[in-house]
N, C-alpha and C positions, 0 to 999 in steps of 0.2 A: 752615176753614183747613187746608192740607195738612200732612202730617207733616214734610215738608222745611222748610216755613216755620216751624213750631213749633221744629224743631231749631235753625234759624238764630237765632231770637229767644232761645232758651235759651242759645245760645253768647254772644249779646250781653249778656244779663243776667249770665251768669257773668263775662264780662270786666269788666263795670261793677263788680260786687261785688268782684272780685279787685283791681281798681285802687283802689277806695275803701278797702279794708282795708290794702293795702300802700303806697298812694300816699304817706302821711305818712312812711313809713320810707325810701322811695327818692326822695323829693322830686318826686313826680308831681303836677302841678297838679290841683286838685279838678274842673276843667272837663273833664279827659280822659275820665273815665267817662261823662259825659253825651254828649260828642262821639262816643264809641265806639258807644253804643247808638242814638243818633240816626242815625249813619252806616249802621250795619248795618240798622236798620229801613227807612231810605230805599232802600238797595240791594235789600232784600227786596221792598219794594213795587214798585220798578221791574222787578225780575225777574218778579214775578207778572203785572204788566200787559203788559210788552213781550215777555217770553220764555216766558210761561205756566209759570213756576217751573222751567224747565229749567236755568238757571244755578245755582240753589241745589241742584238734584238732582245736577248734575255736581260741585259743590264737596263736598257731603256724601259722595258716592260716592267721590271721590278720597281723602278722609280714611279712610273705611271700608276701602277696598281696600289700604291700607298694611299691613293685618293679614293675614298668610298664612292664619290660621285662617278669617277672614271669606271670603277668596277661595275657600278649599277648600270651605267650607259652601255658598257660592253655586253653585259648580260641581256639587256632588253634588245640591243642591236642584233645579237646572234640568235635570240629567240625569234626575231622577225624573219631571219633567213630560214630558220628551221621550219616554222609553221608554213610559210609560203611554198617552200620546196616540197613539203609533204602534200600540201593542197594541190600542187601541180603535177604530182606523180613522179617527182625527181627523188630517188632514194637518198636518204641521209645516212651516211656510214659512220659518222662520229662527230664529236665537237670538243673544243677546248676553249676555255674562257681567258686564257693567258698564254704567253709564250712558255712559261714554266710548265703548265699543264701539257702543252703540245710536246715539249721536250721529253717529259716523262712518258708520253705515249709513243715516243719514237718518231714524232713529226717535226718538220722544220717550219720556221716562220713564227708569226705572232699568235697563232691559234685561229679559232673560228670554227664554223660549221663546215664539215667535209661532205661532199656529194659524190655520187657515182656519175661522173661526167664522161663516161666512155663514148657514148653516142655523139655527144657534143664535139669531143676531140676528133672523133673519126670523120665527122663532116668537115670540121675546120681543116683537117689535114688535106682534104680535097678542095680547099678554098671555096667551100659552099656551106650554106646553113639554111635550113628550111625556115620559112617565115614563122611557123608555129614554135619551133624550137628556140629561135631568137627571141620571140615574144616571151616565152616561159622563163628562159634563163635570165633575160634582162630584168624581168620582174623579180626573180629571186635575188639577183645582185643588188637591186635597189630596195629590197625589203628591209634591210638593216636601217637605212636612212629613214624609210617610212615609219618604222617602229619607233625610232628615237624621236621623230617629230610628233608622233601621237602622244608619247609618254611625257616628253620633256619640253615640247613646243619648238624644238630645233634639233639639228643633228650636228654632232662634232666629229663623228666617225664616218667611214664610207669612202675615204679617198681611194683605197685599193679596189673597192668594188666598182667605182666609177672608171678607174683606169682599166679594169678588166673589160668592161663594156666598151670603152673607147678603143682598146686594142683590137677587139673582135670586129668592131665596125670599120676600123682602118683596114684590117685584113680583107674584109668583104668588099670594101670600096676599091681595093687594088684589083680584085678579080672581076668586079662588076660595078664600075663607077656610077652607073645610073640606077642601080638597084639597091644600094646600101642606104638605109635611113640616116637622117641627121642625128648626131649624138644628143643634142639638147631635146629634140622632139622625142626620141626613143627613151631617154632617161626620164623625162617628165611624165610621159604616158605610163611608163613602168612603175614609177613611184606612186602615181595615183591608183593604179591597179593593185599594187601591193598594200597600200594604205586601206583600200576598200576591203581586201581580204582579211586583214588583221582586225579591222573594226567589226567586220561581220562575225568574226570568231574571237571576240575579245575575252570571253570567259575562258575559252580553251587556251588562248595566248597567255593570260595571267597565270593559269595553272602550269603551263609549260615553263614559264619564267621561274616559278618556284621549284619545279622539278630540276631544271638545269642548275639553279643556284645550289641545290643540295647534291649535285653531281650524279643524278640518277642516270642509268644507262640509256642508250638510244632507244632500245626496245620499250622501256617504260614510258619514255617521252612520247613515242609514237602511239602507245596505247591511250595516253591521255587525250591526244588529238583525235583519235578514232572515236572516243566516247562522245565528243562534241561535233563530230563531222556532219556537215550539211551539204546539200547539193551545190556544186560549183557552178556559178553563172558563167556563161560564155564570154 
Protein backbone atom coordinates (compact mmCIF):
# COMPACT_ATOMS: atom_id res chain seq x y z
CA UNK A 1 0.00 0.00 0.00
CA UNK A 2 1.39 3.42 -0.97
CA UNK A 3 2.27 6.16 1.52
CA UNK A 4 -0.44 8.36 0.02
CA UNK A 5 -3.07 5.67 0.53
CA UNK A 6 -1.98 5.23 4.13
CA UNK A 7 -2.18 8.98 4.66
CA UNK A 8 -5.74 9.12 3.33
CA UNK A 9 -6.83 6.21 5.49
CA UNK A 10 -5.18 7.87 8.50
CA UNK A 11 -7.18 11.01 7.78
CA UNK A 12 -10.37 8.94 7.60
CA UNK A 13 -9.63 7.26 10.94
CA UNK A 14 -8.88 10.64 12.49
CA UNK A 15 -12.16 12.09 11.23
CA UNK A 16 -14.08 9.09 12.48
CA UNK A 17 -12.48 9.30 15.94
CA UNK A 18 -13.01 13.05 16.09
CA UNK A 19 -16.67 12.70 15.15
CA UNK A 20 -17.22 9.87 17.62
CA UNK A 21 -15.76 11.87 20.51
CA UNK A 22 -17.43 15.18 19.76
CA UNK A 23 -20.60 13.89 18.12
CA UNK A 24 -22.66 13.70 21.33
CA UNK A 25 -21.61 17.25 22.26
CA UNK A 26 -22.66 18.82 18.96
CA UNK A 27 -25.52 16.48 18.10
CA UNK A 28 -23.83 14.58 15.25
CA UNK A 29 -25.50 11.27 14.40
CA UNK A 30 -23.50 8.15 15.38
CA UNK A 31 -23.70 7.00 11.76
CA UNK A 32 -21.65 9.96 10.51
CA UNK A 33 -18.24 8.57 11.56
CA UNK A 34 -18.97 5.27 9.82
CA UNK A 35 -20.13 7.02 6.65
CA UNK A 36 -16.99 9.17 6.64
CA UNK A 37 -14.54 6.30 6.84
CA UNK A 38 -16.52 4.18 4.36
CA UNK A 39 -16.66 7.09 1.92
CA UNK A 40 -12.95 7.90 2.16
CA UNK A 41 -12.02 4.21 1.88
CA UNK A 42 -14.21 3.85 -1.22
CA UNK A 43 -12.71 6.94 -2.86
CA UNK A 44 -9.22 5.71 -2.03
CA UNK A 45 -9.95 2.35 -3.63
CA UNK A 46 -11.37 3.94 -6.77
CA UNK A 47 -8.38 6.28 -6.97
CA UNK A 48 -5.93 3.39 -6.78
CA UNK A 49 -7.79 1.29 -9.35
CA UNK A 50 -8.76 4.00 -11.85
CA UNK A 51 -6.14 6.73 -11.46
CA UNK A 52 -3.24 4.67 -10.01
CA UNK A 53 -3.32 6.75 -6.83
CA UNK A 54 -2.78 10.07 -8.61
CA UNK A 55 -5.89 11.67 -7.14
CA UNK A 56 -4.75 10.97 -3.61
CA UNK A 57 -1.28 12.23 -4.42
CA UNK A 58 -2.72 15.51 -5.70
CA UNK A 59 -4.91 15.91 -2.63
CA UNK A 60 -2.14 15.23 -0.12
CA UNK A 61 0.24 17.46 -2.11
CA UNK A 62 -2.30 20.29 -2.09
CA UNK A 63 -2.52 20.21 1.69
CA UNK A 64 1.26 19.94 2.11
CA UNK A 65 2.00 22.84 -0.23
CA UNK A 66 -0.13 25.20 1.84
CA UNK A 67 2.94 25.37 4.11
CA UNK A 68 5.61 27.88 2.93
CA UNK A 69 8.28 25.88 4.76
CA UNK A 70 7.30 22.71 2.93
CA UNK A 71 7.44 24.46 -0.46
CA UNK A 72 10.84 25.93 0.39
CA UNK A 73 12.20 22.56 1.44
CA UNK A 74 10.94 20.90 -1.73
CA UNK A 75 12.54 23.64 -3.83
CA UNK A 76 15.96 23.30 -2.19
CA UNK A 77 15.69 19.50 -2.16
CA UNK A 78 15.01 19.28 -5.89
CA UNK A 79 17.67 21.88 -6.71
CA UNK A 80 20.15 19.58 -4.98
CA UNK A 81 19.17 16.71 -7.27
CA UNK A 82 19.41 19.00 -10.31
CA UNK A 83 22.87 20.40 -9.57
CA UNK A 84 24.48 17.10 -8.66
CA UNK A 85 22.99 15.28 -11.65
CA UNK A 86 24.32 17.96 -13.97
CA UNK A 87 27.74 17.85 -12.31
CA UNK A 88 27.92 14.08 -12.82
CA UNK A 89 26.89 14.22 -16.47
CA UNK A 90 23.40 12.76 -15.96
CA UNK A 91 21.05 14.68 -18.28
CA UNK A 92 18.17 16.48 -16.55
CA UNK A 93 15.05 16.35 -18.74
CA UNK A 94 12.56 18.24 -16.59
CA UNK A 95 11.37 19.12 -13.12
CA UNK A 96 8.18 19.79 -11.17
CA UNK A 97 8.02 21.18 -7.65
CA UNK A 98 4.61 19.73 -6.82
CA UNK A 99 2.23 16.99 -7.88
CA UNK A 100 0.06 19.62 -9.54
CA UNK A 101 2.96 20.85 -11.67
CA UNK A 102 3.77 17.26 -12.61
CA UNK A 103 0.11 16.65 -13.49
CA UNK A 104 0.02 19.71 -15.76
CA UNK A 105 3.18 18.43 -17.46
CA UNK A 106 1.57 15.05 -18.10
CA UNK A 107 3.70 13.30 -15.47
CA UNK A 108 2.58 10.98 -12.69
CA UNK A 109 3.59 11.12 -9.06
CA UNK A 110 4.47 13.93 -6.71
CA UNK A 111 6.90 15.70 -9.02
CA UNK A 112 10.65 16.13 -8.72
CA UNK A 113 13.63 16.31 -11.06
CA UNK A 114 13.50 13.94 -14.03
CA UNK A 115 16.64 12.37 -15.48
CA UNK A 116 17.58 10.47 -18.60
CA UNK A 117 18.16 7.13 -16.85
CA UNK A 118 18.09 4.89 -19.93
CA UNK A 119 21.61 3.53 -19.36
CA UNK A 120 20.85 2.86 -15.71
CA UNK A 121 17.68 0.93 -16.54
CA UNK A 122 19.42 -1.02 -19.29
CA UNK A 123 22.06 -2.26 -16.88
CA UNK A 124 19.53 -3.05 -14.17
CA UNK A 125 17.50 -5.08 -16.67
CA UNK A 126 20.59 -7.29 -16.93
CA UNK A 127 20.84 -7.44 -13.10
CA UNK A 128 24.12 -5.61 -13.15
CA UNK A 129 25.37 -2.09 -12.56
CA UNK A 130 28.87 -0.71 -12.95
CA UNK A 131 30.48 0.62 -9.79
CA UNK A 132 30.82 4.10 -11.32
CA UNK A 133 27.19 4.30 -12.39
CA UNK A 134 26.01 3.12 -8.97
CA UNK A 135 28.27 5.69 -7.35
CA UNK A 136 26.94 8.52 -9.52
CA UNK A 137 23.25 7.70 -9.28
CA UNK A 138 23.34 7.04 -5.55
CA UNK A 139 24.99 10.45 -5.14
CA UNK A 140 22.20 12.06 -7.17
CA UNK A 141 19.51 10.24 -5.17
CA UNK A 142 21.03 11.42 -1.87
CA UNK A 143 21.61 14.98 -3.11
CA UNK A 144 18.16 16.19 -2.05
CA UNK A 145 18.76 15.09 1.54
CA UNK A 146 22.22 16.67 1.44
CA UNK A 147 20.81 19.96 0.15
CA UNK A 148 18.14 20.13 2.84
CA UNK A 149 20.75 19.43 5.51
CA UNK A 150 22.98 22.23 4.25
CA UNK A 151 20.19 24.80 4.08
CA UNK A 152 17.93 23.81 6.99
CA UNK A 153 20.21 21.77 9.25
CA UNK A 154 18.14 18.60 8.74
CA UNK A 155 16.17 16.75 6.08
CA UNK A 156 12.45 15.97 6.13
CA UNK A 157 12.20 14.67 2.57
CA UNK A 158 14.07 11.97 0.72
CA UNK A 159 12.17 8.86 1.73
CA UNK A 160 11.47 7.89 -1.89
CA UNK A 161 15.10 8.61 -2.82
CA UNK A 162 16.32 6.25 -0.12
CA UNK A 163 13.85 3.60 -1.21
CA UNK A 164 15.13 3.90 -4.79
CA UNK A 165 18.70 3.29 -3.65
CA UNK A 166 17.62 0.49 -1.34
CA UNK A 167 15.64 -1.29 -4.09
CA UNK A 168 18.59 -1.08 -6.49
CA UNK A 169 20.95 -2.52 -3.89
CA UNK A 170 18.48 -5.32 -3.10
CA UNK A 171 18.32 -6.20 -6.80
CA UNK A 172 22.10 -6.19 -7.09
CA UNK A 173 22.42 -8.28 -3.95
CA UNK A 174 20.17 -10.98 -5.42
CA UNK A 175 22.39 -11.36 -8.47
CA UNK A 176 25.70 -10.88 -6.66
CA UNK A 177 25.33 -11.32 -2.88
CA UNK A 178 29.00 -10.65 -2.18
CA UNK A 179 29.37 -7.68 -4.47
CA UNK A 180 26.51 -5.35 -3.50
CA UNK A 181 27.42 -2.61 -1.00
CA UNK A 182 25.61 -2.08 2.28
CA UNK A 183 22.76 0.45 2.15
CA UNK A 184 23.89 2.47 5.16
CA UNK A 185 27.44 2.68 3.87
CA UNK A 186 26.44 3.56 0.31
CA UNK A 187 23.86 6.16 1.34
CA UNK A 188 26.21 7.75 3.87
CA UNK A 189 29.10 8.07 1.44
CA UNK A 190 26.76 9.37 -1.25
CA UNK A 191 25.28 12.04 1.02
CA UNK A 192 28.75 13.28 1.92
CA UNK A 193 29.80 13.38 -1.72
CA UNK A 194 26.64 15.26 -2.73
CA UNK A 195 27.05 17.67 0.18
CA UNK A 196 30.62 18.43 -0.90
CA UNK A 197 29.50 19.12 -4.49
CA UNK A 198 26.72 21.48 -3.43
CA UNK A 199 28.93 23.36 -0.99
CA UNK A 200 31.64 23.65 -3.64
CA UNK A 201 29.10 25.18 -6.03
CA UNK A 202 27.02 27.09 -3.48
CA UNK A 203 26.68 30.26 -5.55
CA UNK A 204 25.51 28.26 -8.57
CA UNK A 205 23.17 26.28 -6.33
CA UNK A 206 21.60 29.42 -4.85
CA UNK A 207 21.05 30.86 -8.33
CA UNK A 208 19.57 27.55 -9.48
CA UNK A 209 17.12 27.66 -6.57
CA UNK A 210 15.93 31.10 -7.68
CA UNK A 211 15.61 29.95 -11.29
CA UNK A 212 13.57 26.90 -10.35
CA UNK A 213 11.44 28.96 -7.98
CA UNK A 214 10.45 31.20 -10.89
CA UNK A 215 9.77 28.20 -13.12
CA UNK A 216 12.56 28.79 -15.62
CA UNK A 217 12.99 26.03 -18.23
CA UNK A 218 15.60 23.31 -17.85
CA UNK A 219 17.82 24.87 -20.52
CA UNK A 220 18.06 28.14 -18.60
CA UNK A 221 18.79 26.33 -15.34
CA UNK A 222 21.60 24.40 -17.02
CA UNK A 223 23.01 27.62 -18.45
CA UNK A 224 23.24 29.03 -14.91
CA UNK A 225 25.15 25.97 -13.74
CA UNK A 226 27.50 26.13 -16.71
CA UNK A 227 28.42 29.71 -15.87
CA UNK A 228 29.74 28.59 -12.50
CA UNK A 229 31.09 25.20 -13.54
CA UNK A 230 34.40 24.16 -11.99
CA UNK A 231 36.47 20.99 -12.52
CA UNK A 232 34.86 17.99 -10.81
CA UNK A 233 37.07 16.24 -8.26
CA UNK A 234 37.40 12.48 -8.56
